[in-house]
Biopython code that builds the backbone (N, CA, C, O; Angstrom):
import numpy as np
from Bio.PDB.StructureBuilder import StructureBuilder

atoms = [
    (1, "UNK", "N", (73.410, 133.119, 91.008)),
    (1, "UNK", "CA", (72.845, 133.123, 92.328)),
    (1, "UNK", "C", (73.222, 134.433, 93.016)),
    (1, "UNK", "O", (74.381, 134.847, 93.000)),
    (2, "UNK", "N", (72.256, 135.055, 93.600)),
    (2, "UNK", "CA", (72.482, 136.306, 94.304)),
    (2, "UNK", "C", (72.284, 136.078, 95.796)),
    (2, "UNK", "O", (71.324, 135.432, 96.215)),
    (3, "UNK", "N", (73.189, 136.608, 96.581)),
    (3, "UNK", "CA", (73.142, 136.396, 98.023)),
    (3, "UNK", "C", (73.580, 137.672, 98.718)),
    (3, "UNK", "O", (74.470, 138.373, 98.237)),
    (4, "UNK", "N", (72.969, 137.968, 99.828)),
    (4, "UNK", "CA", (73.363, 139.151, 100.597)),
    (4, "UNK", "C", (74.444, 138.765, 101.602)),
    (4, "UNK", "O", (74.629, 137.591, 101.924)),
    (5, "UNK", "N", (75.149, 139.783, 102.087)),
    (5, "UNK", "CA", (76.214, 139.515, 103.052)),
    (5, "UNK", "C", (75.641, 138.972, 104.358)),
    (5, "UNK", "O", (76.254, 138.112, 104.990)),
    (6, "UNK", "N", (74.477, 139.463, 104.768)),
    (6, "UNK", "CA", (73.901, 138.987, 106.028)),
    (6, "UNK", "C", (73.521, 137.508, 105.937)),
    (6, "UNK", "O", (73.585, 136.802, 106.943)),
    (7, "UNK", "N", (73.125, 137.021, 104.755)),
    (7, "UNK", "CA", (72.847, 135.592, 104.572)),
    (7, "UNK", "C", (74.136, 134.781, 104.561)),
    (7, "UNK", "O", (74.203, 133.695, 105.138)),
    (8, "UNK", "N", (75.159, 135.317, 103.901)),
    (8, "UNK", "CA", (76.437, 134.612, 103.797)),
    (8, "UNK", "C", (77.149, 134.556, 105.141)),
    (8, "UNK", "O", (77.852, 133.589, 105.434)),
    (9, "UNK", "N", (76.971, 135.581, 105.954)),
    (9, "UNK", "CA", (77.655, 135.668, 107.239)),
    (9, "UNK", "C", (77.230, 134.562, 108.204)),
    (9, "UNK", "O", (77.982, 134.222, 109.119)),
    (10, "UNK", "N", (76.057, 134.005, 108.017)),
    (10, "UNK", "CA", (75.553, 132.968, 108.906)),
    (10, "UNK", "C", (75.972, 131.566, 108.479)),
    (10, "UNK", "O", (75.670, 130.602, 109.183)),
    (11, "UNK", "N", (76.645, 131.429, 107.367)),
    (11, "UNK", "CA", (76.952, 130.097, 106.831)),
    (11, "UNK", "C", (78.269, 129.563, 107.374)),
    (11, "UNK", "O", (79.229, 130.306, 107.577)),
    (12, "UNK", "N", (78.285, 128.250, 107.603)),
    (12, "UNK", "CA", (79.501, 127.560, 108.029)),
    (12, "UNK", "C", (80.407, 127.351, 106.828)),
    (12, "UNK", "O", (79.940, 127.262, 105.693)),
    (13, "UNK", "N", (81.705, 127.273, 107.085)),
    (13, "UNK", "CA", (82.699, 127.009, 106.042)),
    (13, "UNK", "C", (83.299, 125.634, 106.306)),
    (13, "UNK", "O", (83.836, 125.381, 107.385)),
    (14, "UNK", "N", (83.206, 124.749, 105.319)),
    (14, "UNK", "CA", (83.701, 123.381, 105.427)),
    (14, "UNK", "C", (84.823, 123.186, 104.410)),
    (14, "UNK", "O", (84.671, 123.515, 103.233)),
    (15, "UNK", "N", (85.957, 122.644, 104.879)),
    (15, "UNK", "CA", (87.088, 122.362, 104.009)),
    (15, "UNK", "C", (86.905, 120.971, 103.408)),
    (15, "UNK", "O", (86.774, 119.993, 104.143)),
    (16, "UNK", "N", (86.895, 120.874, 102.091)),
    (16, "UNK", "CA", (86.696, 119.592, 101.416)),
    (16, "UNK", "C", (87.929, 118.707, 101.447)),
    (16, "UNK", "O", (87.817, 117.503, 101.219)),
    (17, "UNK", "N", (89.084, 119.254, 101.716)),
    (17, "UNK", "CA", (90.303, 118.450, 101.728)),
    (17, "UNK", "C", (90.339, 117.530, 102.940)),
    (17, "UNK", "O", (90.634, 116.341, 102.817)),
    (18, "UNK", "N", (90.038, 118.086, 104.115)),
    (18, "UNK", "CA", (90.077, 117.262, 105.325)),
    (18, "UNK", "C", (88.712, 117.108, 105.992)),
    (18, "UNK", "O", (88.600, 116.396, 106.991)),
    (19, "UNK", "N", (87.676, 117.755, 105.467)),
    (19, "UNK", "CA", (86.325, 117.622, 106.000)),
    (19, "UNK", "C", (86.082, 118.379, 107.291)),
    (19, "UNK", "O", (85.067, 118.150, 107.949)),
    (20, "UNK", "N", (86.975, 119.265, 107.669)),
    (20, "UNK", "CA", (86.843, 119.974, 108.944)),
    (20, "UNK", "C", (86.025, 121.249, 108.797)),
    (20, "UNK", "O", (85.983, 121.877, 107.739)),
    (21, "UNK", "N", (85.379, 121.603, 109.896)),
    (21, "UNK", "CA", (84.634, 122.852, 109.987)),
    (21, "UNK", "C", (85.643, 123.957, 110.271)),
    (21, "UNK", "O", (86.360, 123.896, 111.270)),
    (22, "UNK", "N", (85.708, 124.967, 109.405)),
    (22, "UNK", "CA", (86.697, 126.027, 109.564)),
    (22, "UNK", "C", (86.162, 127.214, 110.347)),
    (22, "UNK", "O", (86.947, 128.020, 110.846)),
    (23, "UNK", "N", (84.866, 127.341, 110.466)),
    (23, "UNK", "CA", (84.274, 128.470, 111.169)),
    (23, "UNK", "C", (83.130, 129.046, 110.367)),
    (23, "UNK", "O", (82.486, 128.339, 109.592)),
    (24, "UNK", "N", (82.876, 130.332, 110.551)),
    (24, "UNK", "CA", (81.809, 131.037, 109.838)),
    (24, "UNK", "C", (82.389, 132.232, 109.111)),
    (24, "UNK", "O", (83.399, 132.797, 109.531)),
    (25, "UNK", "N", (81.751, 132.612, 108.024)),
    (25, "UNK", "CA", (82.167, 133.785, 107.270)),
    (25, "UNK", "C", (81.925, 135.008, 108.142)),
    (25, "UNK", "O", (80.831, 135.183, 108.680)),
    (26, "UNK", "N", (82.948, 135.859, 108.286)),
    (26, "UNK", "CA", (82.768, 137.060, 109.104)),
    (26, "UNK", "C", (83.002, 138.339, 108.311)),
    (26, "UNK", "O", (82.589, 139.413, 108.748)),
    (27, "UNK", "N", (83.664, 138.245, 107.139)),
    (27, "UNK", "CA", (83.933, 139.456, 106.360)),
    (27, "UNK", "C", (84.187, 139.068, 104.906)),
    (27, "UNK", "O", (84.538, 137.927, 104.605)),
    (28, "UNK", "N", (84.004, 140.031, 104.018)),
    (28, "UNK", "CA", (84.265, 139.832, 102.586)),
    (28, "UNK", "C", (85.209, 140.937, 102.131)),
    (28, "UNK", "O", (85.052, 142.093, 102.521)),
    (29, "UNK", "N", (86.193, 140.577, 101.300)),
    (29, "UNK", "CA", (87.095, 141.564, 100.709)),
    (29, "UNK", "C", (86.752, 141.693, 99.228)),
    (29, "UNK", "O", (86.612, 140.693, 98.523)),
    (30, "UNK", "N", (86.620, 142.925, 98.770)),
    (30, "UNK", "CA", (86.317, 143.162, 97.362)),
    (30, "UNK", "C", (87.037, 144.407, 96.878)),
    (30, "UNK", "O", (87.498, 145.221, 97.678)),
    (31, "UNK", "N", (87.131, 144.550, 95.557)),
    (31, "UNK", "CA", (87.799, 145.706, 94.966)),
    (31, "UNK", "C", (86.794, 146.847, 94.824)),
    (31, "UNK", "O", (85.597, 146.626, 94.641)),
    (32, "UNK", "N", (87.305, 148.051, 94.913)),
    (32, "UNK", "CA", (86.464, 149.218, 94.731)),
    (32, "UNK", "C", (87.033, 150.028, 93.590)),
    (32, "UNK", "O", (88.253, 150.192, 93.589)),
    (33, "UNK", "N", (86.365, 150.516, 92.688)),
    (33, "UNK", "CA", (84.942, 150.620, 92.431)),
    (33, "UNK", "C", (84.390, 149.468, 91.583)),
    (33, "UNK", "O", (83.184, 149.396, 91.346)),
    (34, "UNK", "N", (85.254, 148.586, 91.136)),
    (34, "UNK", "CA", (84.798, 147.523, 90.230)),
    (34, "UNK", "C", (83.854, 146.529, 90.927)),
    (34, "UNK", "O", (82.867, 146.095, 90.333)),
    (35, "UNK", "N", (84.154, 146.173, 92.175)),
    (35, "UNK", "CA", (83.267, 145.304, 92.932)),
    (35, "UNK", "C", (83.553, 143.826, 92.802)),
    (35, "UNK", "O", (82.683, 143.009, 93.104)),
    (36, "UNK", "N", (84.756, 143.448, 92.357)),
    (36, "UNK", "CA", (85.117, 142.030, 92.274)),
    (36, "UNK", "C", (85.418, 141.497, 93.672)),
    (36, "UNK", "O", (86.131, 142.135, 94.446)),
    (37, "UNK", "N", (84.872, 140.325, 93.992)),
    (37, "UNK", "CA", (85.112, 139.716, 95.296)),
    (37, "UNK", "C", (86.488, 139.063, 95.283)),
    (37, "UNK", "O", (86.787, 138.262, 94.397)),
    (38, "UNK", "N", (87.330, 139.400, 96.263)),
    (38, "UNK", "CA", (88.670, 138.821, 96.378)),
    (38, "UNK", "C", (88.674, 137.576, 97.248)),
    (38, "UNK", "O", (89.425, 136.637, 96.986)),
    (39, "UNK", "N", (87.833, 137.562, 98.287)),
    (39, "UNK", "CA", (87.790, 136.406, 99.167)),
    (39, "UNK", "C", (86.995, 136.685, 100.423)),
    (39, "UNK", "O", (86.415, 137.757, 100.598)),
    (40, "UNK", "N", (86.985, 135.669, 101.309)),
    (40, "UNK", "CA", (86.261, 135.740, 102.568)),
    (40, "UNK", "C", (87.235, 135.656, 103.726)),
    (40, "UNK", "O", (88.282, 135.015, 103.629)),
    (41, "UNK", "N", (86.886, 136.304, 104.812)),
    (41, "UNK", "CA", (87.598, 136.117, 106.063)),
    (41, "UNK", "C", (86.717, 135.242, 106.933)),
    (41, "UNK", "O", (85.533, 135.520, 107.124)),
    (42, "UNK", "N", (87.319, 134.168, 107.463)),
    (42, "UNK", "CA", (86.587, 133.194, 108.259)),
    (42, "UNK", "C", (87.119, 133.239, 109.682)),
    (42, "UNK", "O", (88.330, 133.201, 109.903)),
    (43, "UNK", "N", (86.216, 133.318, 110.638)),
    (43, "UNK", "CA", (86.602, 133.232, 112.032)),
    (43, "UNK", "C", (86.603, 131.770, 112.407)),
    (43, "UNK", "O", (85.552, 131.130, 112.430)),
    (44, "UNK", "N", (87.778, 131.236, 112.703)),
    (44, "UNK", "CA", (87.910, 129.814, 112.990)),
    (44, "UNK", "C", (87.552, 129.469, 114.413)),
    (44, "UNK", "O", (87.398, 130.347, 115.262)),
    (45, "UNK", "N", (87.422, 128.184, 114.666)),
    (45, "UNK", "CA", (87.071, 127.681, 115.998)),
    (45, "UNK", "C", (88.268, 127.036, 116.663)),
    (45, "UNK", "O", (88.099, 126.067, 117.402)),
    (46, "UNK", "N", (89.454, 127.528, 116.434)),
    (46, "UNK", "CA", (90.645, 126.928, 117.014)),
    (46, "UNK", "C", (91.018, 127.641, 118.291)),
    (46, "UNK", "O", (90.804, 128.846, 118.424)),
    (47, "UNK", "N", (91.569, 126.910, 119.221)),
    (47, "UNK", "CA", (92.040, 127.511, 120.460)),
    (47, "UNK", "C", (90.910, 127.738, 121.441)),
    (47, "UNK", "O", (89.840, 127.138, 121.331)),
    (48, "UNK", "N", (91.161, 128.611, 122.402)),
    (48, "UNK", "CA", (90.154, 128.923, 123.408)),
    (48, "UNK", "C", (89.084, 129.827, 122.823)),
    (48, "UNK", "O", (89.235, 130.365, 121.726)),
    (49, "UNK", "N", (88.044, 129.979, 123.543)),
    (49, "UNK", "CA", (86.899, 130.758, 123.076)),
    (49, "UNK", "C", (87.274, 132.226, 122.825)),
    (49, "UNK", "O", (86.690, 132.879, 121.960)),
    (50, "UNK", "N", (88.240, 132.735, 123.576)),
    (50, "UNK", "CA", (88.594, 134.146, 123.450)),
    (50, "UNK", "C", (89.652, 134.410, 122.383)),
    (50, "UNK", "O", (89.850, 135.561, 121.994)),
    (51, "UNK", "N", (90.329, 133.382, 121.906)),
    (51, "UNK", "CA", (91.397, 133.589, 120.924)),
    (51, "UNK", "C", (91.041, 132.904, 119.608)),
    (51, "UNK", "O", (91.651, 131.908, 119.218)),
    (52, "UNK", "N", (90.051, 133.459, 118.944)),
    (52, "UNK", "CA", (89.642, 132.881, 117.665)),
    (52, "UNK", "C", (90.616, 133.321, 116.576)),
    (52, "UNK", "O", (91.073, 134.464, 116.550)),
    (53, "UNK", "N", (90.913, 132.405, 115.696)),
    (53, "UNK", "CA", (91.857, 132.665, 114.619)),
    (53, "UNK", "C", (91.091, 133.062, 113.369)),
    (53, "UNK", "O", (90.058, 132.467, 113.062)),
    (54, "UNK", "N", (91.582, 134.054, 112.646)),
    (54, "UNK", "CA", (90.959, 134.468, 111.394)),
    (54, "UNK", "C", (91.790, 133.965, 110.232)),
    (54, "UNK", "O", (93.019, 134.031, 110.246)),
    (55, "UNK", "N", (91.092, 133.459, 109.222)),
    (55, "UNK", "CA", (91.741, 132.916, 108.028)),
    (55, "UNK", "C", (91.144, 133.628, 106.815)),
    (55, "UNK", "O", (89.927, 133.783, 106.719)),
    (56, "UNK", "N", (92.006, 134.060, 105.885)),
    (56, "UNK", "CA", (91.524, 134.637, 104.632)),
    (56, "UNK", "C", (91.479, 133.539, 103.578)),
    (56, "UNK", "O", (92.481, 132.868, 103.331)),
    (57, "UNK", "N", (90.323, 133.357, 102.959)),
    (57, "UNK", "CA", (90.152, 132.366, 101.894)),
    (57, "UNK", "C", (89.972, 133.094, 100.572)),
    (57, "UNK", "O", (88.975, 133.794, 100.394)),
    (58, "UNK", "N", (90.910, 132.949, 99.636)),
    (58, "UNK", "CA", (90.721, 133.590, 98.334)),
    (58, "UNK", "C", (89.517, 132.981, 97.613)),
    (58, "UNK", "O", (89.155, 131.827, 97.845)),
    (59, "UNK", "N", (88.916, 133.766, 96.749)),
    (59, "UNK", "CA", (87.693, 133.330, 96.071)),
    (59, "UNK", "C", (87.945, 132.111, 95.186)),
    (59, "UNK", "O", (87.016, 131.350, 94.919)),
    (60, "UNK", "N", (89.181, 131.910, 94.725)),
    (60, "UNK", "CA", (89.480, 130.740, 93.882)),
    (60, "UNK", "C", (89.432, 129.430, 94.679)),
    (60, "UNK", "O", (89.334, 128.353, 94.090)),
    (61, "UNK", "N", (89.500, 129.515, 96.008)),
    (61, "UNK", "CA", (89.421, 128.296, 96.811)),
    (61, "UNK", "C", (87.979, 127.902, 97.134)),
    (61, "UNK", "O", (87.742, 126.810, 97.650)),
    (62, "UNK", "N", (87.018, 128.770, 96.838)),
    (62, "UNK", "CA", (85.611, 128.471, 97.093)),
    (62, "UNK", "C", (85.105, 127.551, 95.994)),
    (62, "UNK", "O", (85.190, 127.881, 94.812)),
    (63, "UNK", "N", (84.577, 126.395, 96.388)),
    (63, "UNK", "CA", (84.050, 125.426, 95.435)),
    (63, "UNK", "C", (82.564, 125.653, 95.209)),
    (63, "UNK", "O", (82.100, 125.673, 94.069)),
    (64, "UNK", "N", (81.819, 125.822, 96.293)),
    (64, "UNK", "CA", (80.367, 125.988, 96.177)),
    (64, "UNK", "C", (79.848, 126.758, 97.374)),
    (64, "UNK", "O", (80.299, 126.568, 98.504)),
    (65, "UNK", "N", (78.887, 127.631, 97.102)),
    (65, "UNK", "CA", (78.162, 128.318, 98.160)),
    (65, "UNK", "C", (76.766, 127.715, 98.168)),
    (65, "UNK", "O", (75.970, 127.951, 97.259)),
    (66, "UNK", "N", (76.479, 126.941, 99.197)),
    (66, "UNK", "CA", (75.194, 126.265, 99.286)),
    (66, "UNK", "C", (74.241, 126.988, 100.212)),
    (66, "UNK", "O", (74.543, 128.072, 100.709)),
    (67, "UNK", "N", (73.072, 126.375, 100.445)),
    (67, "UNK", "CA", (72.060, 126.981, 101.310)),
    (67, "UNK", "C", (72.487, 126.965, 102.774)),
    (67, "UNK", "O", (72.117, 127.857, 103.538)),
    (68, "UNK", "N", (73.268, 125.950, 103.172)),
    (68, "UNK", "CA", (73.651, 125.813, 104.573)),
    (68, "UNK", "C", (75.127, 126.093, 104.834)),
    (68, "UNK", "O", (75.490, 126.471, 105.948)),
    (69, "UNK", "N", (75.982, 125.916, 103.830)),
    (69, "UNK", "CA", (77.422, 126.015, 104.073)),
    (69, "UNK", "C", (78.149, 126.496, 102.828)),
    (69, "UNK", "O", (77.615, 126.481, 101.719)),
    (70, "UNK", "N", (79.382, 126.921, 103.051)),
    (70, "UNK", "CA", (80.299, 127.287, 101.970)),
    (70, "UNK", "C", (81.368, 126.209, 101.934)),
    (70, "UNK", "O", (82.046, 125.969, 102.933)),
    (71, "UNK", "N", (81.523, 125.552, 100.776)),
    (71, "UNK", "CA", (82.513, 124.487, 100.622)),
    (71, "UNK", "C", (83.756, 125.052, 99.961)),
    (71, "UNK", "O", (83.673, 125.703, 98.919)),
    (72, "UNK", "N", (84.918, 124.800, 100.574)),
    (72, "UNK", "CA", (86.182, 125.323, 100.061)),
    (72, "UNK", "C", (87.218, 124.213, 99.991)),
    (72, "UNK", "O", (87.099, 123.191, 100.668)),
    (73, "UNK", "N", (88.224, 124.422, 99.173)),
    (73, "UNK", "CA", (89.416, 123.573, 99.151)),
    (73, "UNK", "C", (90.575, 124.481, 99.528)),
    (73, "UNK", "O", (91.035, 125.291, 98.724)),
    (74, "UNK", "N", (91.044, 124.331, 100.775)),
    (74, "UNK", "CA", (92.068, 125.222, 101.299)),
    (74, "UNK", "C", (93.106, 124.409, 102.040)),
    (74, "UNK", "O", (92.761, 123.564, 102.867)),
    (75, "UNK", "N", (94.358, 124.650, 101.757)),
    (75, "UNK", "CA", (95.444, 123.931, 102.425)),
    (75, "UNK", "C", (96.101, 122.963, 101.468)),
    (75, "UNK", "O", (95.860, 122.984, 100.261)),
    (76, "UNK", "N", (96.929, 122.123, 102.030)),
    (76, "UNK", "CA", (97.676, 121.160, 101.217)),
    (76, "UNK", "C", (96.830, 119.918, 100.981)),
    (76, "UNK", "O", (96.286, 119.329, 101.914)),
    (77, "UNK", "N", (96.734, 119.541, 99.736)),
    (77, "UNK", "CA", (96.043, 118.299, 99.415)),
    (77, "UNK", "C", (97.001, 117.141, 99.620)),
    (77, "UNK", "O", (98.211, 117.275, 99.436)),
    (78, "UNK", "N", (96.448, 116.014, 99.999)),
    (78, "UNK", "CA", (97.280, 114.826, 100.146)),
    (78, "UNK", "C", (97.695, 114.354, 98.758)),
    (78, "UNK", "O", (96.891, 114.387, 97.826)),
    (79, "UNK", "N", (98.956, 113.911, 98.612)),
    (79, "UNK", "CA", (99.381, 113.424, 97.299)),
    (79, "UNK", "C", (98.618, 112.145, 96.951)),
    (79, "UNK", "O", (98.215, 111.396, 97.841)),
    (80, "UNK", "N", (98.424, 111.902, 95.669)),
    (80, "UNK", "CA", (97.730, 110.674, 95.288)),
    (80, "UNK", "C", (98.539, 109.453, 95.701)),
    (80, "UNK", "O", (99.762, 109.535, 95.808)),
    (81, "UNK", "N", (97.883, 108.331, 95.932)),
    (81, "UNK", "CA", (98.634, 107.136, 96.329)),
    (81, "UNK", "C", (99.578, 106.706, 95.216)),
    (81, "UNK", "O", (99.287, 106.916, 94.038)),
    (82, "UNK", "N", (100.711, 106.103, 95.584)),
    (82, "UNK", "CA", (101.657, 105.680, 94.552)),
    (82, "UNK", "C", (101.017, 104.608, 93.669)),
    (82, "UNK", "O", (100.159, 103.854, 94.128)),
    (83, "UNK", "N", (101.434, 104.541, 92.405)),
    (83, "UNK", "CA", (100.853, 103.533, 91.520)),
    (83, "UNK", "C", (101.209, 102.126, 91.997)),
    (83, "UNK", "O", (102.261, 101.893, 92.592)),
    (84, "UNK", "N", (100.310, 101.216, 91.719)),
    (84, "UNK", "CA", (100.558, 99.838, 92.128)),
    (84, "UNK", "C", (101.728, 99.273, 91.328)),
    (84, "UNK", "O", (101.919, 99.589, 90.154)),
    (85, "UNK", "N", (102.491, 98.439, 91.995)),
    (85, "UNK", "CA", (103.643, 97.830, 91.348)),
    (85, "UNK", "C", (103.159, 96.871, 90.260)),
    (85, "UNK", "O", (102.275, 96.052, 90.513)),
    (86, "UNK", "N", (103.727, 96.962, 89.048)),
    (86, "UNK", "CA", (103.279, 96.042, 87.993)),
    (86, "UNK", "C", (103.665, 94.608, 88.352)),
    (86, "UNK", "O", (104.631, 94.389, 89.084)),
    (87, "UNK", "N", (102.926, 93.646, 87.846)),
    (87, "UNK", "CA", (103.281, 92.262, 88.147)),
    (87, "UNK", "C", (104.693, 91.962, 87.675)),
    (87, "UNK", "O", (105.135, 92.441, 86.631)),
    (88, "UNK", "N", (105.381, 91.171, 88.456)),
    (88, "UNK", "CA", (106.781, 90.884, 88.134)),
    (88, "UNK", "C", (106.917, 90.078, 86.860)),
    (88, "UNK", "O", (107.886, 90.240, 86.119)),
    (89, "UNK", "N", (105.979, 89.233, 86.608)),
    (89, "UNK", "CA", (106.107, 88.368, 85.455)),
    (89, "UNK", "C", (104.714, 88.104, 84.872)),
    (89, "UNK", "O", (103.991, 87.246, 85.378)),
    (90, "UNK", "N", (104.337, 88.816, 83.836)),
    (90, "UNK", "CA", (103.016, 88.569, 83.278)),
    (90, "UNK", "C", (102.939, 87.174, 82.658)),
    (90, "UNK", "O", (103.864, 86.775, 81.951)),
    (91, "UNK", "N", (101.884, 86.434, 82.897)),
    (91, "UNK", "CA", (101.784, 85.046, 82.440)),
    (91, "UNK", "C", (101.933, 84.812, 80.933)),
    (91, "UNK", "O", (102.630, 83.866, 80.567)),
    (92, "UNK", "N", (101.325, 85.608, 80.019)),
    (92, "UNK", "CA", (101.442, 85.257, 78.606)),
    (92, "UNK", "C", (102.852, 85.341, 78.033)),
    (92, "UNK", "O", (103.217, 84.526, 77.187)),
    (93, "UNK", "N", (103.643, 86.301, 78.472)),
    (93, "UNK", "CA", (104.966, 86.535, 77.874)),
    (93, "UNK", "C", (106.104, 86.053, 78.757)),
    (93, "UNK", "O", (107.254, 86.428, 78.528)),
    (94, "UNK", "N", (105.824, 85.254, 79.735)),
    (94, "UNK", "CA", (106.822, 84.907, 80.723)),
    (94, "UNK", "C", (107.435, 83.532, 80.446)),
    (94, "UNK", "O", (106.716, 82.533, 80.408)),
    (95, "UNK", "N", (108.761, 83.472, 80.251)),
    (95, "UNK", "CA", (109.390, 82.149, 80.175)),
    (95, "UNK", "C", (109.408, 81.518, 81.572)),
    (95, "UNK", "O", (109.659, 82.217, 82.554)),
    (96, "UNK", "N", (109.148, 80.220, 81.675)),
    (96, "UNK", "CA", (109.033, 79.582, 82.995)),
    (96, "UNK", "C", (110.275, 79.704, 83.865)),
    (96, "UNK", "O", (110.156, 79.707, 85.090)),
    (97, "UNK", "N", (111.447, 79.805, 83.283)),
    (97, "UNK", "CA", (112.661, 79.839, 84.093)),
    (97, "UNK", "C", (112.810, 81.155, 84.859)),
    (97, "UNK", "O", (113.456, 81.181, 85.906)),
    (98, "UNK", "N", (112.226, 82.244, 84.358)),
    (98, "UNK", "CA", (112.369, 83.546, 85.012)),
    (98, "UNK", "C", (111.258, 83.836, 86.017)),
    (98, "UNK", "O", (111.371, 84.778, 86.801)),
    (99, "UNK", "N", (110.200, 83.052, 86.008)),
    (99, "UNK", "CA", (109.058, 83.314, 86.883)),
    (99, "UNK", "C", (109.302, 82.737, 88.269)),
    (99, "UNK", "O", (109.888, 81.664, 88.411)),
    (100, "UNK", "N", (108.849, 83.453, 89.286)),
    (100, "UNK", "CA", (108.933, 82.883, 90.629)),
    (100, "UNK", "C", (107.942, 81.723, 90.750)),
    (100, "UNK", "O", (106.927, 81.715, 90.053)),
    (101, "UNK", "N", (108.209, 80.759, 91.608)),
    (101, "UNK", "CA", (107.283, 79.640, 91.736)),
    (101, "UNK", "C", (105.947, 80.124, 92.281)),
    (101, "UNK", "O", (105.915, 80.978, 93.168)),
    (102, "UNK", "N", (104.848, 79.594, 91.766)),
    (102, "UNK", "CA", (103.541, 80.026, 92.252)),
    (102, "UNK", "C", (103.334, 79.604, 93.703)),
    (102, "UNK", "O", (103.842, 78.575, 94.148)),
    (103, "UNK", "N", (102.593, 80.406, 94.413)),
    (103, "UNK", "CA", (102.338, 80.134, 95.825)),
    (103, "UNK", "C", (101.133, 79.193, 95.951)),
    (103, "UNK", "O", (100.186, 79.263, 95.167)),
    (104, "UNK", "N", (101.195, 78.310, 96.959)),
    (104, "UNK", "CA", (100.090, 77.418, 97.301)),
    (104, "UNK", "C", (99.675, 76.499, 96.145)),
    (104, "UNK", "O", (98.486, 76.233, 95.967)),
    (105, "UNK", "N", (100.628, 76.019, 95.373)),
    (105, "UNK", "CA", (100.327, 75.054, 94.310)),
    (105, "UNK", "C", (101.076, 73.763, 94.587)),
    (105, "UNK", "O", (102.185, 73.768, 95.121)),
    (106, "UNK", "N", (100.470, 72.700, 94.227)),
    (106, "UNK", "CA", (101.111, 71.403, 94.432)),
    (106, "UNK", "C", (102.107, 71.115, 93.336)),
    (106, "UNK", "O", (101.938, 71.528, 92.189)),
    (107, "UNK", "N", (103.133, 70.410, 93.704)),
    (107, "UNK", "CA", (104.109, 69.950, 92.738)),
    (107, "UNK", "C", (103.704, 68.526, 92.351)),
    (107, "UNK", "O", (103.725, 67.624, 93.189)),
    (108, "UNK", "N", (103.344, 68.328, 91.110)),
    (108, "UNK", "CA", (102.846, 67.037, 90.650)),
    (108, "UNK", "C", (103.972, 66.062, 90.275)),
    (108, "UNK", "O", (103.701, 64.910, 89.933)),
    (109, "UNK", "N", (105.234, 66.517, 90.337)),
    (109, "UNK", "CA", (106.349, 65.629, 90.029)),
    (109, "UNK", "C", (106.450, 64.494, 91.041)),
    (109, "UNK", "O", (106.915, 63.414, 90.676)),
    (110, "UNK", "N", (106.056, 64.675, 92.242)),
    (110, "UNK", "CA", (106.195, 63.639, 93.268)),
    (110, "UNK", "C", (105.209, 62.477, 93.063)),
    (110, "UNK", "O", (105.391, 61.419, 93.665)),
    (111, "UNK", "N", (104.161, 62.650, 92.223)),
    (111, "UNK", "CA", (103.194, 61.591, 91.986)),
    (111, "UNK", "C", (103.595, 60.661, 90.864)),
    (111, "UNK", "O", (103.001, 59.590, 90.745)),
    (112, "UNK", "N", (104.555, 60.999, 90.042)),
    (112, "UNK", "CA", (104.944, 60.141, 88.933)),
    (112, "UNK", "C", (106.228, 59.417, 89.164)),
    (112, "UNK", "O", (106.672, 58.657, 88.303)),
]
sb = StructureBuilder()
sb.init_structure("model")
sb.init_model(0)
sb.init_chain("A")
sb.init_seg("    ")
for serial, (resi, resn, name, xyz) in enumerate(atoms, 1):
    if name == "N":
        sb.init_residue(resn, " ", resi, " ")
    sb.init_atom(name, np.array(xyz, "f"), 0.0, 1.0, " ", f" {name:<3s}", serial, name[0])
structure = sb.get_structure()
């Protein structure tokens, strides 16, 4: 895909980690004379209108450049949820004396 800087400059930048709008692309950094793109500078929408914050996004954080927006993964990702606790006593291999009593079951000993 080929894109000009003037087309890229108009695109919004969305962070996929938290879903927030980071701003718009305002500059590109590249190497000279080779021409490898190092990353984008994004003018953020934080703070007052006169104090816009600039963020440099390395090219490795760019996930996709679409028709309307640039999708990036930037910042700390949330850790995955902890694994579920294994059942305390699996039914097939469990001796009855070690198992906790089942919840909401009737005791049939009182009927005999």
